[in-house]
C-alpha positions in Angstrom: 2.0 112.2 50.5 2.1 113.8 53.4 2.7 117.3 54.4 4.4 117.7 57.3 2.6 120.8 59.7 4.4 123.1 61.9 3.9 123.8 64.6 3.0 127.5 66.3 2.7 126.6 69.7 5.2 128.4 72.1 6.4 127.3 75.1 7.4 129.9 78.0 9.0 129.7 81.7 9.2 132.0 84.4 12.8 132.2 85.8 10.8 134.0 89.2 8.5 131.0 90.0 7.8 127.9 88.9 5.0 129.3 86.7 5.2 127.9 82.9 2.7 128.1 80.3 2.0 127.2 76.0 0.6 129.5 73.6 0.1 128.4 70.2 -0.9 132.2 69.0 1.2 132.6 65.5 1.4 136.3 66.0 4.9 137.7 67.9 3.4 137.9 71.2 4.5 138.0 74.9 3.0 136.2 78.1 2.4 137.7 81.2 1.3 136.6 84.8 0.5 137.3 88.2 4.2 136.7 89.3 4.5 134.9 93.2 8.3 135.6 93.1 7.5 139.5 92.6 4.5 139.5 95.4 2.0 139.7 92.5 3.1 142.0 90.1 2.4 141.2 85.9 5.4 139.9 84.6 6.4 139.0 81.5 7.7 135.4 80.6 10.0 133.6 78.5 10.5 131.2 76.4 11.4 127.9 77.9 15.3 127.7 77.3 16.6 131.8 77.5 18.4 132.8 79.9 17.2 136.0 81.7 16.3 137.4 84.5 13.1 139.8 84.8 13.0 142.3 87.5 10.8 144.8 89.8 12.4 148.7 89.2 11.9 150.6 92.0 10.1 154.3 91.1 12.7 157.4 91.8 10.0 160.3 90.9 7.4 162.0 93.3 4.0 160.0 93.8 2.0 162.8 95.4 -1.4 160.8 95.6 -1.2 159.1 92.2 -2.3 155.3 92.2 0.6 153.3 91.6 1.7 149.7 92.0 3.9 149.1 95.0 6.3 145.8 95.8 7.7 144.9 98.9 5.9 148.2 100.4 8.5 150.0 97.6 5.9 151.4 95.2 7.2 150.0 91.2 7.6 151.9 88.6 8.9 148.9 85.6 9.3 145.7 85.1 12.2 144.9 83.5 13.9 142.0 81.8 17.7 141.4 80.9 19.2 138.9 78.4 22.2 138.7 76.4 20.8 140.4 73.3 19.2 143.5 75.6 17.3 144.2 77.7 12.6 144.5 77.2 10.8 147.0 80.0 6.6 147.0 80.7 6.2 150.0 82.6 3.2 150.0 85.3 1.5 154.3 84.6 0.2 155.7 87.3 -3.9 155.0 87.5 -6.2 158.0 86.2 -9.2 158.6 88.5 -12.0 161.1 88.8 -14.0 163.6 90.6 -17.9 163.7 89.5 -19.8 167.5 91.8 -23.4 167.7 91.1 -24.2 171.4 89.4 
């Protein structure tokens, strides 16, 4: 008697570049990559066959001295994935910095 094995492989694509990937993790997850189509921003991939668009969202608030991500010379706050069922957002938080002084 043979027992069929269920495959846990998931196939991922990027709508902005030719990058493709395969994952073998059975837990829910999303694959990310540094997307050449978004000038190196870390962006999510979508399951192969999913109709979606992935776009960088410009930051619209005051920046001050914060260290933030830039895209085409403009500050970026997130990457938005839009599908027929809704949207997902990956947010880029500002980088924390610290200085030390001798006592």
